[in-house]
N, C-alpha and C positions, 0 to 999 in steps of 0.2 A: 504494499500499499505507500510505504513512505517511499520507494522507486516511483512511482506513477506518479505521485504529488509533487518531485522532485524533476521530472521530466517535464511535466506540464509547465511547471514553473521557468524552467531554461527554457523550452518553445515560447512560452508566453515575451518574454523578454527579450529573444530575438527575433522574435517577431515585429512587437517593438521598436526595436531598435531600427530593424529593414525599412520599417512603413517612414520614421521620423526622416532616415535618410534621404528617402526617395522625394518625401515631400521638398525639402529645402534644394535637391537638384532641381525640382520642375517647378519652381516658387513659378518665373515668368514664361517659360517654354510652351509653344502652343496657343500663345494668345497671339495671334496675328489677325489681328480684324483689319476689315478694309476702313480706306475713311470716311465712308459712309456712316458704317456701325461707329467707327470712332466720335464721328461728329454726335450723331444721335444719342450716344451717351453721354456726351459732355455736355449737350444741352440739356439732357433731362437732369443731369445733375445741378446743373446751372438756375433750370426753371424750381426745383427743389429750394435750392441756396438763397436767389434772390426773387424770387415771386414773379416769374416772365408772365407777361401776356400771349396770346397766340400770335401778335405781330412779332414780339420781340424774339420768341421761340423760332421763328421760321426765319429772320435775320440774324441771330446768333447762330443756327444750323449751317447757312450758307456761309457764313464767316468761316466758322470751324472746320465746314468741308474744306473750303478752298485752303485753309490752315494745313489740313492734314495731306492735301494733295501736295501741295509744297514739300511736305517736311517729306515723305514717302518719297518724292522724287530726291532731296537731299539727301536720304539716309541710302537709295538704291545707287547715286553716287561716288559716295563716298565708300561703300562695299566695294564698290567695282575698280575705288582706286586702291584701296585695302587688298585685294585679290593680287592685283597687278604688281603690288609691291610699289607701288607711288607714293611718297610720301608730299604732299604741298609745301610747294615755298613759301618764305614767310610773306612775301605779297599775295599769294593766293589766299594764305591764311588770314591777312588781313580784310580780303577782297570778302570771305567767306563770315568773317567775325561782324564787318561793318554793313553786310547785307541782311545778317539775323537781327541785329539791332533796329534796322531799317523797317524789317517785319516787324518786330514787335511793336514799335511806333505807330507805324500804320494800322496793326491789331487794336492795339489801345484807342488810337484815334476814331477807328469805326467803333469802338465797343461805348465811347463816350457819347457818340449819335444814337444809338440802339438805347442803351439804356439810361433810366433817371437818375438823376443828381445821386439819390441816397442809395441806389442799385450800382451805381457806379463806383460811388464811394467804399460800398462793403465789396465789391468786385475787385479793385483796386487793392485793399488791405488784405484779400485772400491771398492774392498774386504774391504779396511783401512775404507772407507768411510761408508760403509755398517754394518762395526764392530761400527764405533763409531755414527754414527745414532742410532744403535739398543742400545748400552750402554747409551745414551742420553733417550731413548724411555722407558728402564728399569726403571731408575731412577726419568722420571715425573712418570711414572705410579705409585711408589714406593712412593713417595712423598705425590701426589693424595689419593692413599689409606690412607695414616696417616692421612691426612685432612681429608677425609670423615669420619673414623674411621670404615673402611670396616669390616666387619664379619669376614675375614680371621685373621685380625690382633689381635681380641678377644680384644679390645677396643672398651667402647661405642663409639656412635655418640655424637656432640658436645648438641645437642638437646635433648639424652637421658639421659646426665650428667645433664641439668636440672631437670630433672624428680623425678630425686634420692633423 
């Protein structure tokens, strides 16, 4: 009887460990929404957050759809460059960043026209919070990579240093 219970405990622990690892790896994989689907989801989130009316929903959907189409085109171009092994020059990086900031400004101006003053202030505050949280996550990930000695850093892990 004790052997059976022991075996069940081992199997249960092994299965939970396997499930936890599988979830971590597949956290974002397989989520390849079309630009229309992404625009629809974002419009619905904004409708809930900002209480948009029908005309605002349609205008925001069109704006988000165009934004997602441009984003998808930029992503495919970046992936092509990466696959070919081409790294952008400093002038190309400047142009990419400059055009990104221009697009952000145009998007903000369009949102200002679509939303009421109160809605726009709420949206703008939410954008600032998202930007701040994203920066926090990036610095935390960078710090974790350095501590772990991630392969992309080119530094050996602490456990590997002792072996040398």
